[in-house]
NULOZA-353977 format. One line per 2 residues: number of its first residue (from 1); for each residue x, y, z of N, C-alpha, C. Coordinates in steps of 0.2 Angstrom, whole numbers, plus 5000, padded with zeros to 4 digits. Atoms other than C-alpha are relative to their C-alpha. Last residue first. Layout:
NUM	X:Y:Z:X:Y:Z:X:Y:Z; ...
END
This chain:
465	5003:4994:4998:4385:5632:4781:5002:5006:4996; 5006:4999:5004:4390:5616:4772:4996:5007:5002
463	4998:4998:5007:4407:5616:4779:4994:5002:4996; 4999:5005:5004:4401:5616:4797:5002:5002:4993
461	5005:5001:5006:4402:5630:4808:5002:4995:4996; 5006:5004:4998:4411:5629:4825:4995:4999:4995
459	4998:5006:4996:4424:5642:4823:4993:4997:5002; 5000:4999:4993:4419:5654:4809:5001:4994:5003
457	5005:5003:4997:4425:5651:4791:5000:5002:5008; 4999:5003:4994:4436:5663:4782:4994:4997:5003
455	5002:4997:4994:4430:5667:4765:5001:4996:5006; 5004:5004:4996:4441:5660:4751:4998:5004:5006
453	4998:5000:4993:4448:5672:4738:4995:4997:5004; 5003:4995:4996:4444:5667:4720:5002:5000:5008
451	5005:5003:4994:4457:5659:4711:4997:5005:5003; 4998:4997:4993:4464:5669:4695:4995:4996:5005
449	4995:5004:4997:4462:5658:4679:5001:5002:5007; 5003:5007:4999:4446:5666:4674:5005:4996:5003
447	5005:5000:4995:4453:5683:4676:4997:4994:5002; 4996:5000:4993:4469:5678:4667:4995:5001:5005
445	4997:5007:4998:4458:5672:4652:5003:5001:5007; 5005:5005:4998:4448:5688:4652:5002:4993:5002
443	5002:4998:4993:4464:5698:4652:4994:4996:5002; 4995:5002:4996:4470:5688:4637:4998:5002:5007
441	5001:5007:4999:4454:5691:4628:5005:4997:5005; 5006:5001:4996:4455:5709:4630:4999:4993:5002
439	4999:4998:4993:4473:5709:4625:4994:4999:5004; 4996:5005:4997:4469:5700:4609:5001:5001:5007
437	5004:5006:4998:4455:5712:4605:5003:4994:5003; 5004:4999:4994:4466:5726:4607:4995:4995:5002
435	4996:5000:4993:4479:5719:4596:4996:5001:5006; 4998:5007:4999:4466:5715:4582:5004:5000:5006
433	5006:5003:4997:4459:5733:4584:5001:4992:5001; 5001:4998:4993:4476:5740:4581:4994:4997:5003
431	4994:5003:4996:4479:5729:4565:4999:5003:5008; 5002:5008:4999:4462:5734:4558:5005:4997:5005
429	5005:5000:4995:4466:5753:4560:4998:4993:5002; 4996:4998:4994:4482:5751:4551:4995:5000:5006
427	4997:5007:4997:4472:5742:4537:5003:5001:5007; 4992:5001:5001:4461:5757:4534:5002:4994:5003
425	4998:4998:5006:4442:5759:4531:5007:4999:4999; 4998:4993:5000:4434:5748:4543:5003:5003:4994
423	5006:4997:4999:4431:5730:4546:5002:5008:5001; 4999:4993:4999:4445:5719:4540:4993:5004:5000
421	5006:4996:5001:4444:5701:4542:5001:5007:5001; 5000:4993:4998:4460:5691:4541:4993:5003:4997
419	5005:4996:5003:4461:5673:4540:5000:5006:5003; 5000:4993:4997:4477:5663:4544:4994:5003:4996
417	5002:4995:5005:4477:5644:4542:4999:5007:5003; 4999:5004:5006:4484:5629:4552:4999:5005:4994
415	5006:5000:5005:4486:5640:4567:5002:4996:4993; 4999:4996:5006:4500:5635:4579:4994:4999:4995
413	5000:5004:5006:4494:5628:4596:5001:5005:4993; 5006:5000:5004:4498:5640:4610:5001:4996:4994
411	5004:5005:4997:4513:5636:4621:4993:4999:4996; 4996:5006:5002:4525:5647:4611:4996:4994:5002
409	5001:5001:5007:4512:5661:4612:5004:4994:4998; 5007:5003:5001:4511:5659:4631:4999:4999:4992
407	5000:5007:4998:4530:5660:4632:4993:4998:4999; 4996:5004:5005:4531:5676:4621:4999:4992:5002
405	5003:5001:5007:4516:5684:4630:5004:4995:4996; 5001:5007:5001:4523:5682:4648:4997:4998:4993
403	4994:5004:4999:4531:5699:4648:4999:4992:4999; 4996:4999:5006:4516:5707:4641:5006:4996:5000
401	5003:5004:5005:4505:5699:4654:5005:5001:4994; 4998:5007:4998:4516:5705:4668:4998:4996:4994
399	4993:5000:5001:4515:5723:4660:5002:4993:5001; 4999:4999:5007:4496:5721:4659:5007:4999:4998
397	5003:5006:5003:4494:5715:4676:5002:5000:4993; 4995:5005:4998:4505:5729:4683:4998:4993:4996
395	4994:4999:5004:4495:5741:4673:5005:4995:5002; 5001:5002:5007:4479:5733:4680:5006:5002:4996
393	5004:4995:5004:4485:5735:4698:4999:4998:4992; 4999:5000:5007:4491:5721:4709:4995:5004:4996
391	4995:4995:5002:4490:5726:4727:5002:5000:4993; 5003:4993:5000:4474:5717:4729:5005:5005:4998
389	5004:4999:5006:4481:5701:4724:4997:5007:5000; 4995:5000:5006:4496:5702:4736:4995:5001:4994
387	4996:4994:5001:4484:5707:4750:5004:5001:4994; 5005:4995:5002:4472:5693:4746:5004:5007:4999
385	5001:5001:5007:4487:5681:4747:4995:5005:4997; 4993:4998:5003:4493:5688:4764:4999:4999:4992
383	4999:4993:5000:4475:5687:4770:5006:5003:4996; 5005:4997:5005:4473:5670:4764:5001:5007:5000
381	4998:5001:5007:4489:5665:4773:4996:5003:4995; 4994:4995:5002:4484:5674:4789:5003:4999:4993
379	5003:4993:5001:4467:5665:4788:5006:5005:4999; 5003:5000:5007:4476:5648:4786:4997:5007:4998
377	4994:5000:5005:4487:5652:4801:4997:5000:4993; 4996:4994:5000:4472:5656:4811:5005:5001:4995
375	5004:4995:5003:4463:5641:4806:5003:5007:5000; 4999:5002:5007:4478:5630:4811:4995:5005:4996
373	4993:4997:5002:4479:5639:4828:5000:4998:4992; 5000:4993:5000:4460:5636:4830:5006:5003:4998
371	5004:4998:5006:4461:5618:4825:5000:5008:5000; 4996:5001:5006:4476:5616:4838:4996:5002:4993
369	4994:4995:5000:4466:5624:4851:5004:4999:4994; 5003:4993:5002:4451:5614:4847:5005:5005:4999
367	5001:5000:5007:4462:5598:4848:4997:5006:4997; 4993:5000:5004:4469:5603:4864:4999:5000:4993
365	4997:4993:5000:4452:5607:4871:5006:5001:4996; 5004:4996:5004:4445:5591:4865:5003:5007:5000
363	4998:5002:5007:4460:5582:4873:4996:5004:4995; 4994:4997:5002:4457:5591:4889:5002:4999:4993
361	5001:4993:5001:4439:5587:4889:5006:5003:4998; 5003:5000:5006:4443:5568:4886:4999:5008:4998
359	4995:5001:5006:4456:5569:4900:4997:5001:4993; 4995:4994:5000:4443:5577:4912:5005:4999:4994
357	5004:4994:5003:4430:5564:4906:5005:5006:5000; 5001:5001:5007:4443:5550:4910:4997:5006:4996
355	4993:4998:5003:4448:5558:4927:4999:4999:4992; 4999:4993:5000:4429:5558:4931:5007:5002:4997
353	5004:4997:5005:4427:5540:4925:5001:5008:5000; 4997:5002:5007:4443:5535:4935:4996:5003:4995
351	4994:4996:5001:4436:5544:4951:5003:4999:4993; 5002:4994:5001:4420:5535:4949:5005:5005:4998
349	5002:5000:5007:4429:5519:4946:4997:5007:4999; 4995:5000:5005:4439:5522:4962:4998:5000:4993
347	4997:4993:5000:4424:5527:4972:5006:5000:4995; 5004:4995:5003:4416:5511:4967:5002:5007:4999
345	5000:5001:5007:4431:5501:4971:4996:5004:4996; 4994:4997:5002:4433:5509:4988:5000:4999:4992
343	5001:4993:5000:4415:5505:4991:5006:5003:4997; 5005:4998:5005:4417:5487:4985:4999:5008:5000
341	4996:5001:5007:4434:5485:4995:4995:5002:4995; 4995:4994:5000:4425:5492:5011:5003:5000:4993
339	5004:4994:5001:4411:5480:5008:5004:5006:4999; 5003:5000:5007:4423:5466:5005:4996:5006:4999
337	4994:4998:5005:4433:5471:5021:4997:5000:4993; 4999:4993:4999:4416:5471:5031:5006:5002:4995
335	5005:4996:5003:4412:5454:5024:5001:5007:5000; 4999:5001:5008:4429:5447:5028:4995:5004:4997
333	4995:4996:5002:4428:5454:5046:5001:5000:4992; 5003:4994:4999:4411:5445:5048:5005:5006:4998
331	5005:4999:5006:4419:5430:5041:4997:5007:5000; 4996:4999:5007:4434:5432:5052:4995:5001:4995
329	4997:4993:5000:4423:5434:5067:5004:5002:4994; 5005:4995:5001:4413:5419:5063:5002:5007:5000
327	5002:5000:5007:4429:5409:5060:4994:5005:4999; 4995:4996:5004:4436:5415:5076:4998:5000:4993
325	5001:4993:4998:4420:5409:5085:5005:5004:4996; 5007:4998:5003:4421:5392:5076:4999:5008:5001
323	4999:4999:5007:4440:5391:5079:4994:5002:4997; 4997:4994:5001:4437:5394:5098:5001:5001:4992
321	5005:4995:4998:4424:5380:5098:5004:5007:4999; 5005:5000:5005:4436:5369:5088:4995:5006:5002
319	4998:4997:5006:4450:5373:5099:4995:5001:4995; 5000:4993:4999:4440:5369:5114:5003:5004:4995
317	5007:4998:5000:4435:5352:5106:5001:5008:5002; 5003:5000:5007:4453:5349:5101:4993:5003:5000
315	4997:4994:5003:4460:5353:5119:4997:5001:4993; 5003:4995:4996:4448:5340:5126:5003:5007:4997
313	5007:4999:5002:4453:5328:5112:4997:5006:5003; 5001:4998:5007:4471:5331:5115:4993:5001:4998
311	4998:4993:4999:4470:5329:5134:4999:5003:4993; 5005:4997:4996:4461:5312:5131:5001:5008:5000
309	5005:5000:5005:4474:5307:5118:4994:5004:5003; 4998:4995:5005:4488:5312:5130:4994:5001:4995
307	5001:4993:4997:4480:5303:5144:5001:5005:4995; 5007:5000:4999:4479:5287:5133:4998:5007:5003
305	5003:4999:5006:4497:5290:5126:4992:5001:5001; 4998:4993:5001:4504:5292:5144:4996:5002:4993
303	5003:4996:4995:4495:5276:5149:5001:5007:4998; 5007:5000:5002:4502:5267:5133:4995:5004:5005
301	5001:4996:5007:4519:5274:5136:4993:5000:4998; 4999:4993:4999:4519:5268:5154:4998:5004:4994
299	5006:4999:4996:4513:5251:5149:5000:5008:5001; 5005:5000:5005:4527:5251:5135:4993:5001:5004
297	5000:4994:5004:4540:5257:5147:4994:5000:4995; 5002:4994:4996:4535:5244:5160:5000:5006:4996
295	5007:5000:4999:4536:5231:5146:4998:5005:5004; 5004:4999:5006:4553:5237:5140:4992:5000:5001
293	5000:4993:5001:4560:5238:5157:4996:5002:4994; 5004:4997:4995:4555:5220:5160:4999:5008:4999
291	5007:5002:5002:4562:5215:5143:4995:5003:5005; 5002:4995:5006:4578:5225:5147:4993:4998:4998
289	5001:4993:4997:4580:5216:5164:4997:5005:4994; 5007:5000:4996:4576:5199:5156:4999:5007:5003
287	5006:5001:5005:4589:5203:5142:4994:5000:5004; 5001:4993:5003:4602:5210:5155:4994:4999:4995
285	5003:4995:4994:4600:5194:5165:4999:5006:4997; 5007:5002:4998:4602:5183:5149:4997:5005:5005
283	5004:4998:5005:4617:5194:5143:4993:4998:5001; 5001:4993:4999:4625:5192:5160:4996:5002:4994
281	5004:4999:4994:4623:5173:5159:4998:5008:5001; 5007:5002:5001:4629:5173:5141:4996:5001:5006
279	5003:4995:5004:4644:5184:5146:4993:4998:4998; 5002:4995:4996:4648:5172:5160:4997:5006:4996
277	5006:5002:4995:4647:5157:5149:4998:5006:5004; 5006:5000:5004:4658:5166:5135:4994:4998:5005
275	5002:4994:5002:4671:5171:5148:4994:5000:4996; 5003:4997:4994:4672:5154:5155:4997:5007:4999
273	5006:5003:4999:4674:5147:5137:4997:5003:5006; 5005:4998:5005:4687:5160:5133:4993:4997:5001
271	5002:4993:4999:4696:5157:5149:4995:5003:4995; 5004:5001:4994:4696:5138:5146:4998:5008:5002
269	5007:5003:5002:4702:5141:5128:4995:5000:5006; 5004:4995:5004:4716:5153:5134:4993:4998:4998
267	5002:4995:4996:4721:5140:5147:4996:5006:4997; 5005:5003:4996:4722:5127:5134:4997:5005:5005
265	5006:5000:5004:4731:5138:5122:4994:4997:5004; 5002:4993:5000:4744:5142:5136:4993:5000:4996
263	5003:4998:4993:4746:5124:5140:4997:5007:4999; 5006:5004:4999:4748:5120:5121:4997:5002:5007
261	5006:4997:5005:4760:5135:5119:4994:4996:5001; 5003:4994:4998:4770:5129:5134:4995:5003:4996
259	5004:5001:4994:4771:5112:5128:4997:5006:5003; 5006:5002:5002:4776:5118:5110:4996:4998:5006
257	5004:4995:5002:4789:5129:5118:4993:4997:4998; 5002:4996:4994:4796:5115:5129:4996:5006:4997
255	5005:5003:4996:4796:5104:5114:4997:5004:5006; 5006:5000:5004:4805:5117:5103:4995:4996:5004
253	5003:4993:5000:4818:5120:5117:4993:5000:4996; 5003:4999:4994:4820:5102:5119:4997:5007:5001
251	5006:5004:5000:4823:5100:5100:4996:5001:5007; 5005:4997:5004:4835:5115:5100:4993:4996:5000
249	5002:4994:4996:4845:5108:5115:4994:5004:4996; 5004:5002:4994:4845:5091:5107:4997:5006:5003
247	5007:5003:5002:4850:5098:5090:4996:4998:5006; 5004:4994:5002:4864:5109:5098:4993:4997:4998
245	5002:4997:4994:4870:5093:5107:4996:5006:4998; 5005:5004:4997:4869:5083:5091:4998:5004:5006
243	5007:4999:5004:4878:5097:5082:4995:4996:5003; 5003:4993:4999:4891:5098:5095:4994:5001:4997
241	5002:4998:4993:4894:5080:5096:4997:5007:5001; 5007:5003:4998:4893:5078:5077:4998:5001:5007
239	5006:4996:5000:4906:5091:5073:4994:4997:5002; 4999:4995:4995:4921:5081:5077:4994:5005:5001
237	5001:5004:4994:4914:5066:5067:5001:5005:5006; 5008:5001:4999:4912:5077:5052:4999:4997:5007
235	5003:4994:4999:4930:5083:5054:4993:5000:5001; 4998:4998:4993:4936:5065:5056:4997:5007:5001
233	5004:5004:4996:4927:5061:5040:5001:5001:5007; 5007:4998:5001:4934:5075:5030:4996:4996:5005
231	5005:5006:5001:4952:5070:5036:4993:5003:5000; 4999:5002:5006:4964:5085:5035:4995:4995:4998
229	4999:5007:5000:4958:5094:5049:5000:4997:4993; 5005:5004:5003:4960:5113:5047:5002:4992:5001
227	4998:5007:4999:4969:5125:5058:4994:4996:4997; 5005:5005:5001:4967:5144:5053:5004:4993:5002
225	5007:4998:5003:4975:5161:5054:4995:4994:5001; 5003:5006:5002:4990:5158:5066:4993:5002:4997
223	5007:5001:5000:4999:5175:5068:4998:4993:4997; 5001:5007:5002:5017:5180:5071:4993:4999:5002
221	5006:5003:4997:5022:5198:5072:5000:4993:4997; 5005:4995:4998:5037:5209:5070:4994:4997:5003
219	5006:5003:5002:5052:5197:5071:4994:5005:5002; 5005:4998:4994:5068:5207:5071:4993:4997:4998
217	5007:4999:5003:5083:5202:5060:4996:5001:5007; 5001:4993:5001:5102:5203:5064:4993:5002:4997
215	4999:4999:5007:5105:5185:5063:4999:5007:4998; 5006:4999:5004:5107:5182:5082:5002:5001:4993
213	5003:5006:5001:5121:5175:5092:4994:5001:4995; 4995:5005:5003:5132:5190:5092:4997:4994:4998
211	5000:4998:5007:5117:5202:5095:5005:4995:4997; 4993:5000:5002:5114:5193:5112:5001:5001:4992
209	4996:4995:4997:5097:5198:5118:5007:5001:4998; 5002:4999:4993:5088:5182:5114:5004:5005:5004
207	4995:5003:4995:5098:5179:5098:4998:5001:5007; 4997:4995:4996:5087:5190:5087:5005:4998:5005
205	4999:4994:5004:5083:5179:5072:5003:5005:5005; 4996:5001:5006:5085:5162:5080:5002:5006:4997
203	4994:5002:4998:5078:5166:5098:5005:4999:4994; 4996:4994:4997:5065:5177:5090:5007:4997:5003
201	4998:4995:5005:5059:5163:5079:5004:5005:5003; 4995:5004:5004:5058:5150:5093:5003:5005:4995
199	4994:5001:4996:5049:5162:5105:5006:4997:4996; 4996:4993:4999:5037:5168:5092:5006:4999:5004
197	4997:4998:5006:5033:5150:5087:5003:5006:5000; 4994:5004:5001:5030:5144:5105:5003:5002:4993
195	4994:4999:4995:5019:5159:5109:5006:4996:4998; 4997:4994:5001:5009:5157:5093:5005:5002:5004
193	4996:5000:5006:5006:5139:5095:5003:5006:4999; 4993:5004:4999:5001:5141:5113:5004:5000:4994
191	4995:4996:4997:4988:5155:5107:5007:4996:5002; 4994:4999:5004:4979:5144:5095:5006:5004:5003
189	4996:4995:4998:4965:5138:5106:5007:5000:4997; 5003:4995:4996:4950:5129:5100:5004:5005:5003
187	5005:4997:5004:4956:5119:5085:4997:5006:5004; 4998:4996:5006:4973:5115:5092:4994:5004:4997
185	4996:4994:4998:4966:5111:5109:5002:5004:4994; 5004:4995:4997:4953:5099:5102:5003:5007:5002
183	5003:4997:5006:4966:5090:5091:4995:5005:5003; 5006:5004:5002:4976:5087:5107:4997:5004:4994
181	5007:4998:4998:4993:5095:5109:4995:4996:4997; 5001:5000:4993:5011:5089:5110:4993:5002:5002
179	4999:5007:4998:5013:5086:5091:4998:4998:5007; 5007:5003:5001:5005:5103:5088:5001:4993:5002
177	5005:4998:4995:5020:5111:5096:4994:4996:4999; 4998:5003:4993:5034:5101:5087:4994:5002:5005
175	5001:5007:5000:5024:5104:5070:5002:4997:5007; 5007:5001:5000:5023:5123:5073:4999:4992:5001
173	5003:4998:4993:5041:5124:5077:4993:4999:5001; 4997:5005:4996:5046:5114:5061:4998:5002:5007
171	5004:5006:5001:5034:5125:5051:5003:4995:5005; 5007:4999:4997:5042:5141:5058:4996:4994:4999
169	4999:5000:4992:5060:5135:5055:4993:5001:5003; 4999:5007:4998:5055:5130:5037:5001:5000:5007
167	5006:5004:5001:5048:5147:5034:5000:4993:5002; 5004:4998:4994:5063:5156:5041:4993:4996:5000
165	4997:5002:4994:5074:5147:5029:4996:5001:5006; 5000:5007:5000:5063:5150:5014:5002:4997:5007
163	5007:5002:4999:5061:5168:5018:4999:4993:5001; 5001:4998:4992:5080:5170:5020:4993:4998:5001
161	4997:5006:4996:5082:5161:5003:4999:5001:5007; 5003:5006:5001:5070:5173:4995:5002:4994:5004
159	5002:5003:4994:5076:5189:5002:4997:4993:4999; 4995:5001:4994:5087:5194:4988:4998:4997:5006
157	5004:4999:4994:5074:5191:4974:5005:4999:5006; 5007:4998:5001:5080:5191:4956:4997:5002:5006
155	5000:4995:5004:5099:5190:4959:4993:5003:4999; 5004:5002:5005:5099:5179:4974:4999:5006:4996
153	4997:5000:5006:5114:5184:4984:4996:4998:4994; 5004:4995:5004:5106:5189:5000:5002:5000:4993
151	4998:5000:5007:5112:5173:5010:4995:5005:4996; 5005:5002:5005:5112:5176:5028:5002:5001:4993
149	5002:5006:4999:5126:5177:5041:4994:4997:4996; 4995:5005:4998:5137:5191:5036:4997:4993:5001
147	4997:5001:5006:5124:5202:5028:5005:4995:5000; 5004:5004:5005:5113:5200:5043:5004:4998:4994
145	5000:5007:4998:5126:5206:5056:4997:4996:4995; 4993:5002:4999:5130:5223:5048:5001:4993:5002
143	4997:5002:5006:5112:5224:5043:5007:4998:5000; 4993:4999:4999:5106:5225:5061:5003:4997:4993
141	4998:4995:4994:5087:5227:5061:5007:5001:5000; 4993:5000:4998:5081:5218:5045:5002:5006:5005
139	4997:4994:5003:5062:5216:5045:5008:4999:5002; 4994:4998:4997:5050:5202:5050:5004:5005:4995
137	4998:4994:5003:5032:5196:5047:5007:5002:5003; 4995:4997:4996:5026:5178:5050:5003:5007:4996
135	4995:4996:5003:5011:5170:5043:5004:5004:5005; 4998:4994:4997:4999:5157:5047:5004:5004:4996
133	4998:4994:5005:4990:5141:5041:5001:5006:5005; 5000:4993:4996:4990:5125:5051:5002:5005:4996
131	4997:4995:5005:4984:5109:5041:5000:5007:5004; 5003:4993:5000:4980:5095:5053:5005:5004:4996
129	4997:4995:5005:4983:5076:5051:4996:5006:5001; 5004:4998:5005:4978:5064:5066:5003:5006:4996
127	4997:5002:5006:4990:5055:5077:4995:5001:4994; 5004:5006:5001:4980:5058:5093:5001:4997:4993
125	4998:5005:4995:4994:5070:5099:4996:4993:4999; 5001:4999:4993:4993:5080:5083:5001:4994:5005
123	5003:5005:4998:5001:5078:5066:4999:5001:5008; 4998:5003:4994:5006:5093:5056:4996:4994:5002
121	5004:5006:5000:5005:5099:5038:5003:4997:5007; 4996:5006:4997:5012:5117:5040:4995:4994:5001
119	5005:5006:5000:5006:5130:5028:5003:4994:5002; 4999:5007:4997:5015:5146:5032:4995:4996:4999
117	5006:5004:5000:5015:5163:5022:5002:4993:5002; 4999:5007:5002:5031:5173:5025:4993:4997:5002
115	5006:5005:4998:5029:5192:5025:5001:4993:4997; 5001:5006:5004:5044:5204:5023:4995:4996:5004
113	5002:5006:4996:5046:5222:5030:4998:4994:4995; 5007:5000:4999:5055:5234:5018:4998:4993:5004
111	5001:4999:4993:5074:5236:5019:4993:5000:5002; 5006:4996:4998:5077:5228:5002:5000:5001:5008
109	5006:5005:4998:5095:5221:5000:4994:5005:5002; 5006:4996:4998:5109:5229:4990:4995:4995:5002
107	5006:5004:5000:5127:5221:4989:4994:5004:5003; 5005:4998:4995:5143:5229:4984:4994:4995:4999
105	5006:5004:5001:5159:5225:4975:4995:5003:5005; 5006:4999:4995:5174:5236:4972:4995:4994:4998
103	4998:5001:4993:5192:5233:4964:4994:5000:5005; 4994:5004:4999:5190:5233:4945:5001:4997:5007
101	5001:5007:5002:5172:5239:4944:5006:4995:5001; 4995:5002:5005:5177:5255:4953:4998:4993:4999
99	4999:5007:5001:5162:5263:4963:5005:4998:4994; 4996:5001:5006:5159:5279:4971:5002:4993:4999
97	4993:5000:5000:5145:5279:4984:5003:4999:4993; 4998:5000:5007:5126:5280:4988:5008:5001:5001
95	4994:4997:5000:5120:5275:5006:5002:4999:4992; 5001:4995:5005:5101:5271:5007:5007:5004:4999
93	5007:5000:5004:5102:5261:5023:5000:5006:4995; 5006:4996:4997:5119:5257:5029:4994:5000:4996
91	5005:5005:4998:5137:5250:5025:4994:5004:5003; 5006:4997:4998:5151:5259:5016:4995:4995:5002
89	4999:4993:5000:5169:5255:5015:4994:5004:5002; 5003:4996:5005:5167:5238:5021:5001:5007:5000
87	5007:4997:4998:5180:5231:5032:4997:5003:4995; 5003:5005:4996:5196:5220:5028:4993:5002:5002
85	5003:4997:4994:5201:5232:5014:4996:4994:5004; 4995:4997:4995:5213:5226:5001:4998:5003:5006
83	4995:5004:5000:5199:5224:4987:5006:5003:5004; 4995:4999:5005:5185:5235:4991:5006:4995:5001
81	4994:5003:4998:5168:5232:5000:5005:5002:4994; 4995:4998:5005:5152:5242:4999:5006:4997:5002
79	4993:5001:4997:5137:5236:5009:5005:5000:4994; 4995:5001:5005:5119:5242:5005:5007:4999:5004
77	4994:5001:4996:5102:5242:5014:5005:4999:4994; 4996:5006:5001:5087:5248:5004:5007:5001:5003
75	5003:5005:4996:5073:5261:5008:5004:4993:4998; 4999:4998:4992:5083:5277:5003:4997:4994:5004
73	5006:4997:4997:5086:5270:4985:5000:5001:5008; 5004:5005:4996:5105:5267:4981:4993:5003:5002
71	5005:4996:4996:5114:5277:4968:4995:4995:5003; 5005:5005:4999:5131:5268:4963:4995:5005:5004
69	5004:4998:4993:5143:5281:4956:4994:4995:5000; 5007:5001:5000:5156:5277:4942:4997:5001:5007
67	5003:4994:4997:5173:5283:4938:4992:5000:5000; 4998:5000:4993:5181:5267:4934:4997:5005:5004
65	4994:5004:4999:5172:5265:4917:5001:5000:5008; 4997:5003:5005:5160:5280:4915:5006:4996:5003
63	4993:4999:5001:5147:5287:4926:5003:4996:4995; 4999:4995:5005:5130:5281:4933:5008:5001:4999
61	4993:4999:5001:5124:5265:4941:5002:5005:4995; 4998:4997:5006:5106:5265:4946:5008:5001:5001
59	4994:4996:4999:5099:5253:4959:5003:5003:4993; 4998:4996:5006:5081:5248:4958:5006:5004:5002
57	4998:4994:4999:5080:5234:4971:5002:5004:4994; 5004:4998:4994:5071:5218:4969:5001:5007:5002
55	5006:4997:5002:5077:5215:4951:4996:5003:5006; 5006:5004:4998:5095:5213:4957:4993:5003:4998
53	5002:4998:4993:5110:5225:4957:4993:4996:5002; 5007:5000:4999:5118:5217:4942:4999:5002:5007
51	5001:5005:4995:5136:5223:4939:4992:5000:5002; 5003:4998:4994:5137:5233:4923:4999:4994:5005
49	5007:5001:4999:5148:5226:4909:4998:5002:5007; 5002:5007:4998:5165:5234:4908:4993:4999:5001
47	5002:5001:4993:5166:5250:4898:4998:4993:5002; 5008:5001:5000:5175:5249:4881:4999:4999:5008
45	5002:5007:4999:5193:5255:4882:4993:5000:5001; 5004:4999:4993:5197:5272:4874:4997:4993:5001
43	5007:5000:5001:5211:5271:4861:4997:5001:5007; 5003:4993:5000:5229:5277:4863:4993:5000:4999
41	4999:4998:5007:5237:5260:4859:4997:5007:4999; 4993:4999:5001:5241:5258:4878:5000:5002:4992
39	4998:4994:4997:5222:5261:4882:5007:5001:4998; 5002:4994:5004:5216:5249:4869:5003:5006:5003
37	4997:5000:5006:5227:5235:4878:4998:5006:4996; 4995:4996:5000:5221:5239:4896:5003:5001:4993
35	5002:4993:4999:5204:5232:4894:5006:5005:5000; 5003:4998:5006:5211:5216:4885:4997:5007:5001
33	4995:4999:5005:5224:5214:4899:4996:5003:4994; 4997:4993:4999:5210:5216:4912:5005:5002:4995
31	4993:5001:5000:5200:5201:4904:5004:5007:5001; 4997:4994:5004:5182:5203:4909:5008:4999:5001
29	4993:4998:4998:5173:5188:4915:5003:5005:4995; 4994:5001:5005:5155:5188:4910:5006:5002:5003
27	4997:4994:5003:5143:5189:4925:5005:4998:4996; 4993:5001:5002:5132:5173:4929:5003:5007:4997
25	4999:4999:5007:5116:5178:4938:5007:5000:4998; 4996:4995:5001:5113:5169:4954:5001:5001:4993
23	4999:5000:5008:5098:5159:4958:5004:5006:4999; 5001:4994:5002:5101:5155:4977:5001:5000:4992
21	4995:4998:5005:5099:5137:4981:4999:5007:4997; 4995:4998:4996:5087:5135:4996:5006:5002:4996
19	5001:4993:4998:5072:5134:4985:5006:5003:5004; 4999:4995:5005:5079:5119:4976:4999:5007:5002
17	4993:5000:5002:5082:5109:4992:5001:5005:4994; 4996:4996:4995:5065:5114:4998:5007:5001:4998
15	5002:4993:5001:5056:5108:4983:5004:5004:5004; 4997:4998:5006:5065:5091:4985:4999:5007:4998
13	4992:4999:4999:5060:5091:5003:5003:5001:4994; 4998:4994:4997:5042:5095:4999:5007:5001:5001
11	5001:4994:5005:5041:5081:4987:5001:5007:5003; 4994:5000:5004:5048:5069:5000:5000:5005:4994
9	4994:4998:4997:5035:5074:5012:5006:5000:4996; 5000:4993:4999:5021:5073:5000:5006:5003:5004
7	4998:4997:5007:5027:5055:4995:4999:5008:5001; 4993:5001:5001:5027:5050:5014:5002:5003:4993
5	4997:4994:4996:5009:5057:5016:5008:5000:4999; 5000:4993:5004:5004:5047:5001:5003:5005:5004
3	5001:4995:4995:5010:5030:5008:5000:5007:4997; 4996:4994:5001:5007:5017:4995:4998:5005:5005
1	5004:4994:5000:5000:5000:5000:5004:5006:5000
END
């Protein structure tokens, strides 16, 4: 039968061996003689290849050939050594310096806090598998000691090897502590594991107060996030007692609640029935009382109505007598009022007839006055005409007639034939007589056409008088 746990342990061991080896970037070798040859020939030697500072720290190298300057960020530790010197020329946080590639070397390490994630597969006292997850945070406190005892030469990640070493030490400490604890203690209280892990890591990293024994590091914090049982069946079995207990408590609580509810419901039902019976009894009593009160009230109402009817009948008789007397008085008053109205009506009609007669007389007087005024105006007009006619003398009439003769002659019909009769001796005498005869005829015609003056009529006379 294959042991899966043993296979996992071996696989982790192989991975650890690979992780503990620093991945160093191979720098090409530079021949000093080849660098100096162009210089002897008078040329300029090509600059040597730059030394890698690692991808974890952004180190800038400026200048030319041997006159270079290494610029270190302020949050990175650096150590600068030179050939022939037993001590570093520069060491510290964010120190920049002159650099000669032929004789100098330097190491740059990040100064930021590092976090290590821990996944420790442990076996507890009951020989059951547990996975304990946690993390450790640390920083470099004494770089002068750390760069001597730790491997920061990884080109891509200088802290990788140190993190792997500390992680392995932390996992070993966790496994040792968990092996002495029961599975219940591991799952319920993780503080002993944290204390044991903190003590061991500080003893290794800080040296328990002796800087010569420590690694120049400082442990910032140690935390255990979670502990998981590897076996699903065991995890289920561990949860069953608590679940069963919780289920028992819940069931008992439910039964207690149901029993309390049923008792309460029974009490409420009894109280409801008792209240209903009491209410029915009270209702029956009240009903009988109400019926008795209603009967008494009906009897009293009947007596009251009877007395009221008798009283109303008596009052009605009295009122009828009074109304008869009042009717007689009213009828008498009505007759008097009608007589007064008839008298006033007769007086009004007589007054109206008198007013109508006066109005007719006034109208006749107005008509007679208007007729008199019209007759006076006509008399004045006739008098004016007569005066004008009287003022016309025969000489004026003849002169006017002479003026009108041409127009009268034009309107006369033209004679078809002309006959002359001469009476007398001479022709001249005949012509004179003819003119005289014509004038006499015209005067007679004018007199016939003149209107006769009308004689003014007296007032009140008819036209035939």
